[in-house]
ChimeraX commands (.cxc) that place a marker at each C-alpha (Angstrom):
marker #1 position -0.05,0.07,0.10 radius 0.5
marker #1 position 3.19,2.40,0.50 radius 0.5
marker #1 position 3.47,2.51,-3.28 radius 0.5
marker #1 position 0.10,4.13,-3.27 radius 0.5
marker #1 position -0.43,6.01,-0.43 radius 0.5
marker #1 position 1.99,8.05,1.77 radius 0.5
marker #1 position 2.56,6.99,5.45 radius 0.5
marker #1 position 1.64,9.49,8.62 radius 0.5
marker #1 position 3.64,9.25,11.56 radius 0.5
marker #1 position 6.95,8.27,9.71 radius 0.5
marker #1 position 9.88,9.33,7.60 radius 0.5
marker #1 position 9.11,6.82,4.51 radius 0.5
marker #1 position 9.47,9.00,1.05 radius 0.5
marker #1 position 12.37,6.19,0.18 radius 0.5
marker #1 position 10.64,3.41,1.31 radius 0.5
marker #1 position 7.21,4.58,-0.43 radius 0.5
marker #1 position 9.02,5.06,-3.92 radius 0.5
marker #1 position 10.28,1.83,-3.91 radius 0.5
marker #1 position 7.11,0.25,-2.92 radius 0.5
marker #1 position 5.77,2.38,-6.05 radius 0.5
marker #1 position 8.64,1.08,-8.10 radius 0.5
marker #1 position 7.87,-2.51,-7.71 radius 0.5
marker #1 position 4.16,-2.31,-8.56 radius 0.5
marker #1 position 5.05,-0.66,-12.24 radius 0.5
marker #1 position 7.98,-3.16,-12.02 radius 0.5
marker #1 position 4.83,-6.10,-12.23 radius 0.5
marker #1 position 3.24,-4.32,-14.95 radius 0.5
marker #1 position 6.14,-3.71,-17.02 radius 0.5
marker #1 position 7.09,-7.16,-16.60 radius 0.5
marker #1 position 3.54,-8.21,-17.08 radius 0.5
marker #1 position 3.76,-6.96,-20.94 radius 0.5
marker #1 position 7.76,-7.99,-21.36 radius 0.5
marker #1 position 6.71,-11.40,-20.32 radius 0.5
marker #1 position 2.75,-12.24,-20.97 radius 0.5
marker #1 position 3.75,-13.06,-25.25 radius 0.5
marker #1 position 5.67,-16.11,-23.29 radius 0.5
marker #1 position 2.62,-17.22,-21.25 radius 0.5
marker #1 position 4.05,-15.65,-18.17 radius 0.5
marker #1 position 1.84,-14.03,-15.75 radius 0.5
marker #1 position 2.74,-10.81,-13.12 radius 0.5
marker #1 position 0.12,-9.19,-10.63 radius 0.5
marker #1 position 1.02,-7.44,-7.51 radius 0.5
marker #1 position -0.64,-7.62,-4.40 radius 0.5
marker #1 position -0.43,-4.30,-1.96 radius 0.5
marker #1 position -2.11,-4.71,1.52 radius 0.5
marker #1 position -2.45,-2.09,4.24 radius 0.5
marker #1 position -0.82,-2.13,6.96 radius 0.5
marker #1 position -0.09,-5.74,7.80 radius 0.5
marker #1 position 1.98,-6.89,11.70 radius 0.5
marker #1 position 5.33,-7.76,10.91 radius 0.5
marker #1 position 8.48,-7.28,12.50 radius 0.5
marker #1 position 8.99,-4.01,10.54 radius 0.5
marker #1 position 6.17,-2.35,11.49 radius 0.5
marker #1 position 6.27,-3.68,15.01 radius 0.5
marker #1 position 9.68,-2.23,15.40 radius 0.5
marker #1 position 8.13,1.22,14.15 radius 0.5
marker #1 position 5.21,1.15,16.65 radius 0.5
marker #1 position 8.26,0.72,19.25 radius 0.5
marker #1 position 10.02,3.98,17.63 radius 0.5
marker #1 position 6.23,5.89,17.59 radius 0.5
marker #1 position 3.90,4.95,20.54 radius 0.5
marker #1 position 0.35,5.44,19.73 radius 0.5
marker #1 position 1.13,4.86,15.90 radius 0.5
marker #1 position -0.22,1.56,15.72 radius 0.5
marker #1 position -3.77,3.32,17.72 radius 0.5
marker #1 position -3.90,5.67,14.92 radius 0.5
marker #1 position -2.93,2.94,11.68 radius 0.5
marker #1 position -5.91,1.37,13.36 radius 0.5
marker #1 position -8.46,4.09,13.51 radius 0.5
marker #1 position -7.45,5.34,9.92 radius 0.5
marker #1 position -8.02,1.37,8.75 radius 0.5
marker #1 position -11.79,0.74,7.50 radius 0.5
marker #1 position -12.06,-2.12,9.76 radius 0.5
marker #1 position -10.61,-0.61,13.05 radius 0.5
marker #1 position -7.56,-3.31,12.76 radius 0.5
marker #1 position -4.48,-4.26,11.02 radius 0.5
marker #1 position -4.16,-6.92,9.17 radius 0.5
marker #1 position -2.06,-10.10,9.73 radius 0.5
marker #1 position 0.19,-11.85,6.75 radius 0.5
marker #1 position -2.03,-15.04,7.31 radius 0.5
marker #1 position -5.16,-12.87,5.95 radius 0.5
marker #1 position -3.00,-12.67,2.43 radius 0.5
marker #1 position -3.03,-16.22,1.99 radius 0.5
marker #1 position -6.25,-16.89,-0.50 radius 0.5
marker #1 position -5.98,-13.86,-2.60 radius 0.5
marker #1 position -2.10,-14.78,-3.24 radius 0.5
marker #1 position -3.18,-18.52,-4.25 radius 0.5
marker #1 position -5.93,-17.33,-6.09 radius 0.5
marker #1 position -3.58,-15.35,-8.18 radius 0.5
marker #1 position -1.51,-18.40,-8.38 radius 0.5
marker #1 position -4.65,-20.54,-9.77 radius 0.5
marker #1 position -5.81,-21.17,-12.90 radius 0.5
marker #1 position -8.65,-19.21,-11.82 radius 0.5
marker #1 position -6.84,-16.19,-13.15 radius 0.5
marker #1 position -5.48,-17.04,-16.00 radius 0.5
marker #1 position -6.32,-14.11,-17.99 radius 0.5
marker #1 position -5.02,-11.97,-15.21 radius 0.5
marker #1 position -1.73,-10.42,-15.18 radius 0.5
marker #1 position -0.29,-6.71,-14.81 radius 0.5
marker #1 position -2.82,-6.64,-11.94 radius 0.5
marker #1 position -2.80,-5.25,-8.52 radius 0.5
marker #1 position -4.91,-6.43,-6.09 radius 0.5
marker #1 position -5.51,-3.62,-3.04 radius 0.5
marker #1 position -5.90,-5.18,0.10 radius 0.5
marker #1 position -7.04,-2.84,3.00 radius 0.5
marker link #1:1,2 radius 0.2
marker link #1:2,3 radius 0.2
marker link #1:3,4 radius 0.2
marker link #1:4,5 radius 0.2
marker link #1:5,6 radius 0.2
marker link #1:6,7 radius 0.2
marker link #1:7,8 radius 0.2
marker link #1:8,9 radius 0.2
marker link #1:9,10 radius 0.2
marker link #1:10,11 radius 0.2
marker link #1:11,12 radius 0.2
marker link #1:12,13 radius 0.2
marker link #1:13,14 radius 0.2
marker link #1:14,15 radius 0.2
marker link #1:15,16 radius 0.2
marker link #1:16,17 radius 0.2
marker link #1:17,18 radius 0.2
marker link #1:18,19 radius 0.2
marker link #1:19,20 radius 0.2
marker link #1:20,21 radius 0.2
marker link #1:21,22 radius 0.2
marker link #1:22,23 radius 0.2
marker link #1:23,24 radius 0.2
marker link #1:24,25 radius 0.2
marker link #1:25,26 radius 0.2
marker link #1:26,27 radius 0.2
marker link #1:27,28 radius 0.2
marker link #1:28,29 radius 0.2
marker link #1:29,30 radius 0.2
marker link #1:30,31 radius 0.2
marker link #1:31,32 radius 0.2
marker link #1:32,33 radius 0.2
marker link #1:33,34 radius 0.2
marker link #1:34,35 radius 0.2
marker link #1:35,36 radius 0.2
marker link #1:36,37 radius 0.2
marker link #1:37,38 radius 0.2
marker link #1:38,39 radius 0.2
marker link #1:39,40 radius 0.2
marker link #1:40,41 radius 0.2
marker link #1:41,42 radius 0.2
marker link #1:42,43 radius 0.2
marker link #1:43,44 radius 0.2
marker link #1:44,45 radius 0.2
marker link #1:45,46 radius 0.2
marker link #1:46,47 radius 0.2
marker link #1:47,48 radius 0.2
marker link #1:48,49 radius 0.2
marker link #1:49,50 radius 0.2
marker link #1:50,51 radius 0.2
marker link #1:51,52 radius 0.2
marker link #1:52,53 radius 0.2
marker link #1:53,54 radius 0.2
marker link #1:54,55 radius 0.2
marker link #1:55,56 radius 0.2
marker link #1:56,57 radius 0.2
marker link #1:57,58 radius 0.2
marker link #1:58,59 radius 0.2
marker link #1:59,60 radius 0.2
marker link #1:60,61 radius 0.2
marker link #1:61,62 radius 0.2
marker link #1:62,63 radius 0.2
marker link #1:63,64 radius 0.2
marker link #1:64,65 radius 0.2
marker link #1:65,66 radius 0.2
marker link #1:66,67 radius 0.2
marker link #1:67,68 radius 0.2
marker link #1:68,69 radius 0.2
marker link #1:69,70 radius 0.2
marker link #1:70,71 radius 0.2
marker link #1:71,72 radius 0.2
marker link #1:72,73 radius 0.2
marker link #1:73,74 radius 0.2
marker link #1:74,75 radius 0.2
marker link #1:75,76 radius 0.2
marker link #1:76,77 radius 0.2
marker link #1:77,78 radius 0.2
marker link #1:78,79 radius 0.2
marker link #1:79,80 radius 0.2
marker link #1:80,81 radius 0.2
marker link #1:81,82 radius 0.2
marker link #1:82,83 radius 0.2
marker link #1:83,84 radius 0.2
marker link #1:84,85 radius 0.2
marker link #1:85,86 radius 0.2
marker link #1:86,87 radius 0.2
marker link #1:87,88 radius 0.2
marker link #1:88,89 radius 0.2
marker link #1:89,90 radius 0.2
marker link #1:90,91 radius 0.2
marker link #1:91,92 radius 0.2
marker link #1:92,93 radius 0.2
marker link #1:93,94 radius 0.2
marker link #1:94,95 radius 0.2
marker link #1:95,96 radius 0.2
marker link #1:96,97 radius 0.2
marker link #1:97,98 radius 0.2
marker link #1:98,99 radius 0.2
marker link #1:99,100 radius 0.2
marker link #1:100,101 radius 0.2
marker link #1:101,102 radius 0.2
marker link #1:102,103 radius 0.2
marker link #1:103,104 radius 0.2
marker link #1:104,105 radius 0.2
view
């Protein structure tokens, strides 16, 4: 998600730019690899509780509550909540999907 939004409360310009670059890389690779039958997609999740995010919470007290309040569901996601979308993107059910970014927020 950092490739699509700016993060309040942290200085992450370079990080956000790198995430935006990954989205465009996936689209460009989809164009280049499509003729060979290779599909390339990307997933852009909202805030996921992981070691990097937990470190941010330690360095910026209250950040976790702010992010939770900004989220439509009022909570942060866990890595395992991306499993079904990832499997679907890899399966034949998505055989015509390429160059797509799935936003999970």
